[in-house]
N, C-alpha and C positions, 0 to 999 in steps of 0.2 A: 483511170478510174477504178479498174478491178484491183490493181496493185495497191492502191490507197486503202481499199476495203480490206484486202488480205493483211497488209501491214498493221492496220488498226486491230484486226482480229488477233494477230500474233502478239502484239503488245499487250492486249487485254488478257490473253491466256497464259502469258509467260510470267512465272514468278521470278522477280529480279530483272536483270538487264538482258537485252538482246543486242548483239553487236551489229554495227553498220556493215561490217564485212559479211557477217552471216546473212543479213537481209539482202545485200547486193548479190551474193552468190545464189541465194534461193530464188530471186526473181530475175537473175541474169541481166542486171543493170549496174551502172556505176554507183560508187559510194555517193557521188554528187546527186544522182537521181533520187537516192534514198533520203539524203539530207533535205532535198526540196520537198519531198512528201512530209517529212517531219515538221518542216517550217510551215507548210500548209495547215497541218493539224494544229500546231500551236496558234496560228492566226485564227483558227475556228474556235479556239477557246480551250482546247485540251492542254492540260499541264503535262508536257512530256519532258522528263528529266534526261539530260545528256551528260555522261561522265566519260572523260577521256580514258581509253583502254578498257572500258566496260561496255559502253553502248547506250541504248535508250530504254526507258521504261515509262509507263503512264503513271503519273503521280495522282492525278485527279481527272475524272471524266465528267464534265458539266452536262447540263441539259442541252446537248447539241442535237439538232435535227437536220441531218443531211442524208442523202441517199446512201453514202458509204457507211455512216454510223448505223443506220437501220439494217442494212445488209450484213454488216459485221456481227450483228446480234441474232440474225434470223436462223432458226433451227427447224426448217420445214422442207418438204419435198417440192411443193408447188405454190403454196399460199404465200404471196408476197415475195416471191423470188425475182419477179420482174417488176421493178419500181419506177414509177413516173413521179419525180419529185418537183414541187413548185414552192418557191419562196412565197409567192402570192398567185392565186388564180381565182376565177369567178366561182366555180363549184367543182369539187372533185368528182361528183356524180356526172356532171356534163363531160368532164375530161375522160372518164372511164367509158361512158356511153360512146363517145367518139372513137376511143381506142378500140372498143369492141366492134364497132362498125367497120373499122379499118383492119380487123383480123388479129388483134392482140391476143396472146395466149390466155387460157384459163388461169386464174390466180393472179393476174396483173393487178398491182395495187397503186393507186394514185394517192399521194400524201401532200398536204399543203400546210405551210406554217400559218398562212392567213387566207381567208376566203372573203371575196367581196359580194358574192351572191349565193350564200349558203341556202339550201332548200329544205323546207320542212313539209309536214303534212298539209294537205289542202292548199298547196302552192305558196305557202308563206316563205318569204326570203329574209335574210338578215346578213349584216356585215360582221365579220369575226375579227377580233384583235390578233396581232402577231405574238409569237413567243410564249403563249400560255395554254394552248389547247391542242387537241389532236383532231384533224379533219382528214378523213381517209375514205376511199371507196374501193371496193374490190370487184373485179370482173369474174363472173362465174358462168360456165357453159354446161349446165346440168342436162343430162339426157333423161328428162322427165316430162310429163304432160304439163302444159302451161297452168292448169288449174291447181297444181301442187306448189307452184313457185312461191306463193305467199308464205309458206312455212319456212322458207329460207330466212325470213325476218326473225323468226323465233330461234332458229339455229344460231344466227349471229348474236341475238340478245344473250343467249346462254354462253356463247364463246366470249363475249365482251365481259360479262359478269365474272366468269371464271378467270379470265386473263387479269382483270383488275384485282380480284382476290389473291391471285398468285403473286402480284407485285406489291400489294400493301399489307398482306397478312391480315391481322385482326384490327387494322387501323380504322375500319368503319363497317357499318352494317349494309352490305351490298345486296340488293334484291332486284327482282324484275317486276315491273308493273306491266301487266299484259296489254298488248302483245310484245312490245319491244322498247319500252323505256327502261333504263337502268336507274335505280334510285339508291341514294346513300342516306342513311338516317332519315328516311321519309321525304327527301328532296330529290328533284330530277338532276341526274349527273350526265346522262347520255341520251342522245336522240339517234334513232336509226331510220333510214328511209330506203325502201327497196323499190326498184323500178325495173320493168321487163320490156325487152324487145322480142316480139314473137309473131309467128304465123298462127293459123287457126289451131294446128295440132303440133306445133314445133316451137321450141324456144331458141331464138338466136343467141341471146345472152341476157344475163341478169346483173344489174348493178346494185350493190348493197353499200350504202353510205353510212358512215358512223362519225358522230361528233361527240368528243369526250371533253368535258370541262376539267382540265388538269390543274393548272396553277392560277386560274382566274381568281381575283379577289373582289372584283366589282361586277355587278350585273345590272342590266337595264331595269328601270323601276318596275315595269309591268311584270317581271318574272322574279324580282329580288326575293319575294317571300317563298317561292317554290323551287328555286334553282340553287345548286351548290356545286362546288368543285372538290377534287381530292384534297387540294390544299386547305380549303376552308374547313373541311370536316376532319382531316387527319392531322392538321396543325403543322405540316411541313411540305416543302416542294417535292414533286415526284418527277422523275426523269421520263420523258415521253417515248424515246426510241425503244427502251426495253419493254414498255407497256404495249407498243405496237407489235413487237415481236412475240410477246406472250399471247396476245389476242389472235394473231395469225396461227400460232401453234395450236391453240384450242380449237380454232375454226377448222383447221385441216382435219383434226381428229373427229370433231362433231359432224362435219359435212360428210365424211366417209360413212359414219354410222347412219346418218339420215338417208344416204343413197341406197343402203342395203335394203331398207323397207319402203323408202319413198314416203315416209311419214314420221311422226314424232315418237313412235313407240320406243325406239332405242334410247331416246333422250328424255323421255317423259318424267322419269323419277328425279333426275337432276334438275330439270327445268322447274318441276313442281315444288321441289324443296326450296327454291329461291323465289317463288311466286308470292308477292306481297298481297295480292288479291285473294289468295286461297283462304277459304273458310271465313270470308268477310262480306259484309253488306256493301253493295256497290250501286252506283247510279248509272244506268245504261242510257246513253244519249244517241238516239237514232235520227234519221231524217224525218220520220213521221211522228215519233213519240219518245218521251223520256219516262223511265220508270225505275223503281228500286227493286233489287233482287238480291239473293244470296249467292255469291260465287263459290262453286264447289271445287273447281280446278279446270284443267284443260283435257281435251280428248286427243286421240292419235292424230287428228287432222289439225291440231293446234287451235281449235275453237274453244272459246270459254264456255264452260258448262255453268248455267245459272238456274236457280230455283226461284220461281216467282212466289209471292206471298200465298197464292192459292195452291201451291205445291207443284205447279206445272214446271217440268224440266225443259230447258231450251239450250240449244247450242248457238253461240254468237260468233259471227264471222268478223274478223278484225277490219276488213275493208268497208264495212257498213256502219260501224258505230264507234263512239268514244266511250271509254269507261272511266268513271271518277269514283273516288271514295265518297261516301255519303256526306262526310263532314269536311272534305277538302280534296287536295290533289290525289292522295292515295287512300 
């Protein structure tokens, strides 16, 4: 498994050909063992060119989602270095919570090509198609008070938005809808769900799940007007493994900044710059009332600052309310 990851990485990083002899010497295995790995890669969809007396090189790398592909692209210290990969699973959040209870290390990442019981806010579940999206959950073990854990949702939202921007460049207008939906050109692209296992004053672990619509072209009727994918908005397919690696890279950096102050102060400027609700009229939908107000931005605790029509300033906690645009989703 590790050799396959390393060979894939070498092929990707080498200009021109790399010989079978060189690979067999480097990994201390036979030429036949190397050839078997190359065959496996070809069967997974990689176009690996083989020329006698020259060796191997990658001609084209398709949208392959395997543990080896993701690890070969990962450029982090701890985020996503330990991967649990599933062709199909019920929910990556459930898999990570179980792994967390069983002692898996901080930064463990569960990735699935397809989910049968994806989970959203307020307990909603859905089935997800294979081959078109990213479903992943990461295990975090922060040494912070439990009442600060909800801010990790915002840390992840910023990381996902920045990772997507890194991968697609100027291909779409990526923004954050407070607290943790990522939108593109005004439509929902990403959902994030954070769940915590804790004692009264101690966090056992936090699970942050992320669902990204990457290459989907069809959406269920009830969300067709408000949902989008990178493919529908950018006009081309996007490879999923490099996007996962980019998000992990951004998360590792942003998480470390968050831990320095245990609040959003170090990330406030970048998060606010992407906030679609900033300086807009919004509709606040709480358990007891719904009202309209003007969103000013967020504070260091990650709460949304709003100004009511009478001028009263309030801080809104994401666990208690939903926020909508006055005239639609955003």
